[in-house]
N, C-alpha and C positions, 0 to 999 in steps of 0.2 A: 374579610374578604371572602370574594361573592364565589363558593363552590358552586360550576353546574356542568353534575358529570355526566357522557355522553347515555352510560350504562346504569341502567339501576345503581347504590351502596349495597352491602346484604346486612336490614337491619339487624344482626345480629343478637341483638334483646330482645328478652320478655318479658318486660315492663316499658310503657315508657311513661313520663313526666308532667305536672299540671302544676299551674301556680300557683290556683287556688280553687274553692267552692266552684265560683262561676265555670272556670275550664269545665268541670267534669260533667258541671248542668249542661254545659253546651256537647258533648264525645253521646250523653244520654237525647239531650233533647232535639242535634242534629247529627241522625246515622252519620258516618263516612267523614266527621267533619277532621275528627283527629283517629290515633288507636289510643287503645288502655293495657291491654293484653294481650301476647301472641296467638294463642287458643281464641279470641274471638277476632281477633284478628292482623295482619300483620302489613306492610306496603311490598313486600317482595309474594305471599302466597297470594291476596288481592293481584298483583298485575298477573298468574299465570293463570291464577283465574277469571279474567278477563282477556288476555291475552284469545285460550279455547273459544270463550266465548263468544269470540266474534269471528273466529273463527267458521264458529258452529253456526252462526248469525241466532245466537237465545238470547230471555229477557236476562241471562243471570247465571252466576257460574260459583262453585265450590268448590277451593283444591283441597285434597283430602291427603292422608296419609301408606295409603297402597290405593289401590284398583281395589279391592272386596272392601275396603271405607266407600268405597264409589257409591258399589251395589247396596253397600247395607240399608248408606244412606238414600238411595233411590227409592227403593225398600220400604224403607221406611214414611219416606215423606206422602206416601198414599195408605200406609196398612198401617192396623192397633189388633191387636189383640182379638181372633174371629173373624179377621180372615182371609182371604184365599187368593191366592194369588199362582196363573199358569206361568208355565214356565218350557222353551223350547226345550226335550227333550238335547236335539247336539247343539252344547253347550259346555263350557269350560268346565269343567269337575270341579273349582273351588265354587262356584257360584248354587253347584245344586247343594254342594256342601253346605255351603252356606243356609240354606236352607232348607233343608232336611234337620240338620244334628245345631244346629239354631234358634232359626227362626221360629222354626216348627215350637220349642221349649218358651217363646213367646208368644204360642197361639196363634201365630199366623200358618196355617200350609200350604200344601202347592201339589199341584197338578203337571203332570209332563205332557205337552200335546209333542207326539212325531211329527218329524221336517214335512213330512205329508197333508198333513193336515193343518198345520199353524193359518191354512186360510177359511179354513169351515171351522171355526171355535163351541156352534151351539152345543154338540156332545159334552164341551167340557165345562162352559160356566155356569156358574152356584152365587145364588143368589150375593154373597156376598165375596163373588169373586172381583177385585180390584183393580187387576194391573195385567200387561203379560208382558215377560223381561224375555229379548231375543238377542242375535247377534246379529249383525251386518253379512260379515263370513266368519264363518263359525270356527269354533277350534274345537276337532285340532279336524275335521275332515271339510273342511273348505268350502261349505253350500253356504247359494249366497241366499238371503231374504229378501221376497216383493215387500221394499218397507212401505210404497207408495198402496200398495194390497194389502197388506196385515195393517196397517193405521187407517183404514177404512174395516175392516172387521174389526177390530177392534173400536173401535169409536161406535160401529153399529150394534155392540154388546154393550155400550158405554163403560170398554175397560180402558183404561193409560195403557198409552207401548214405552214400554221402558228398554233400549237398544244401545247393549254393549257395543259403542264402536273402533274398540281398539286393533283388529285386525287391518281393518282399514283405512282408519283416520279421517279426517276432515278436508285433508287434499282431496281422496274418494273421494268419497261420502258424505255426506251433508244429514242423516239423518232426520232433522227438525223440520227441513223444506218438503220433506218428504213425507212428515205428516205425523214423526215419533211428538210426544209427549216431553221428554230425557233422554240422551243420550247423556255416556258416559265412557272415562279413559279409565285404563292402565298407566297415567302417564309413564310407569317406569317403561316404556316399551316403543313404540314411536315418538311418542310426542320429548319426549328426554331422549333416546337416542343413541344412550355412548353406555348401557347398562351399569351406569356408579350410580342413579336414584331410585327409589321405590317413592310412587308417591299414585296418587289419583285423582281426576275431575268428575262432578256430576256439572251438566247444562244443563236446562230447562226454557222450557218454549212457554213459559207463564210466569208473570215478576212475581207473583203473589206463591208460584212451588220453590222457586229458588230463593224470596225470603226463607221461606219452609227449611228445605235444601242448607241454606248457612245459619238457621236454629239450632240444625239435626247437629253440623259439623261444631258446635259449641258446646253444648250440653251432654254428647261421645264422647269431646276431644279427637274428633278426627279430626284436628286440623292440620296441616302437613307444616314444617318447616323452616323457616328462612336459608338457610342453605340450600337444603334440597328446592325448592322454591324458584332460588335464582339462579341453576344448576338446566333444573329442565325449563325456563323460559332461553336460556343459553339456547341448549336442543331445538327448540321449536322452533326456532331464527332459520333454521337449515330442511325444516320437515318438508316442503316441498320442493327441494335439491334433490334430498336421501329417495324422498318415495319414489321419484324418477327413478334411480338406478336401482335402486334396492325393487323393482317392475320391472324395468330392463334387466337385470342379473338374472333373476327369481323364471319370468320366462323361457329365457335362453336356459337356465336349467330345469325344468321342468319335459322342453320340448325334447331336451339330450336322455332322461330317465323316460321315457316313456318308452323310447326304443332301445334300450338296454334289456336284454333278454335277462337279466334276473329282478327285474320290476317287474311286478304283478301286473302295476294298479299305481296311477298320478292324476295326487289330487290338488289340483287346479285353478282357478278359475276362468285362464288369460289361454287353455288351451281350450280347442276346438272340438275334442270331444267331453269335457265339462256341462253336463247336461243345463246348468244356468249362464254357462258363458255370454249368453247374448241380453241377456240380464245386466251380468255384472260390467259392463260391456257400457252399458249405459249407464249405469249408477254409480259409476265407481272413472265415468271420463276418462273411457278407452287405455287406463292403467289397473292392474291386478293387482298391487301387493307384494309382501315381497314373502310370504308363507306358502308353506304348502304341505302334505303330506304325500308318502310311498310306500307299497306293500309289497316287500321283501315273503319269503317261504317265511312261517309262521316257524322260526326255529330260534328260538333266543341267539345259536350261536352263527345265526345269519347276520343279525341284528350288532350281537356283537363284535363280530368277523369288521364288519361297514363302521364301527364304535372304533377301536383299535387302526383300524390302515388309515382311517380319514386324518389329515393332517390341517386341512382349515375348516371341517365343521366338526370343532369339541363339543360332548353331551355337555349339554351347558343347558337346566330343566329351566330354563325363560327363554327373549323372542326380543324379535323387532331393533336387536341392533345393529350399531354398524359393521362389528365383524359377526360373522357366518358364526351360527351353531349348527348343531340338532339337540333334538329332545325327541323319548320314547312317551306316551301318553298313558300307557297301561302302564307305569310303574313308576309315571311322576303325578303331569297333571289330571287322570282319570286315576287312579286308584284306589280315593275310597270308593267310586260305583262297586253295586252288588256287581258279582261276574255276570248275571243275564243280562242287565242292562248295559255292560261293557259289548256285549258281543249282541245283543241286540242293536248296539248302533256301528261296528264293527271296527270297536276297539280292539286290538286282537293282539300276539305276541311278536309280530313278525310287521305291523307301521308305525317306522318312522317320519318325525313331523321334521323336519328343516326352518330355515329361517332364513336367509338370504341376505346377504351383506351386500354393501360398495365396493368389496371388493374388485380390482380387475378379473369378470367372468370370464375370462380364461386360465386363469387358475382356477376355481372355483372345478374347473369344467376337470380338470386336470387330474386334480387330488378327489375327487367323484371318480372319474371311470379306476383307475388306478383299486382308489375304496374298494369296491364291487366287480374287481377284476377278478 
């Protein structure tokens, strides 16, 4: 019987069989000819990595067990003990926690670059500086980096540019095409899209770096499981459709919130009031994504009232699922930052982050209206 499935089956196996020593030698002599052990490679995780690699226009990619593993792999691909990295100050709190708490123990030091100084790195660069880590659209303040300009600045100083493209997805922006050396995603978010997968992926513009990333994945055990890989590939197939709907809904909600008397400020790249609106439009192909943040009064009661009253935006500290949710950066993603750093970034008591889903937008608007009333 010849079985020809349209969809790749789930290869839920930790190990693969060989007939004899000749097949074993073939495995080591001809990379990609067969599989040995799922930590080293599995048809499902390879399918996910190659699918995202194709979307991002890379030379190779590796799927990892989480977005955090993707960030770690990207940094370790370029750095060793004694090296120094630059990191955009306005970034996901988990990224800064990794650099501060763990990579510092491995002898990799970090300096933070304020958003306003990203394109003038001379005063931050040290002889041992290897790379800059930044986000296409920052979490949670939705600032947009000019990646072409940033890549030119990094390369002028001999640095690599590593871009976390999670908020944008490859549908809006392809950092490698704009000069970045590595792009990465928390696949948990838009790529899988249904809040049922924890995964990451790292894509390199250079084949040698891609091979190094794969080696890091194998040696550190960052490899993604077959089931998670299969689910992520399934989600990826609707990414283009979902991003259009996320973007359309988010723009309508941002415009609504900007007019609401209880809302002091809205951070969304699609608003005319956003400082990088023109850049975001060009870099995102006219789409601005489904993420935003906004400021209520700097009182916990104001935030609690919104959380308790909303029915369509449950308080769930993640993002980018088909179902809408809200999060609280001060108490979750950026909780571990020192208070002065939180304050400097504008991550205050009244800041709420929305992940706008693909539900009927009129239902989302009505829910926010009554929750803020």
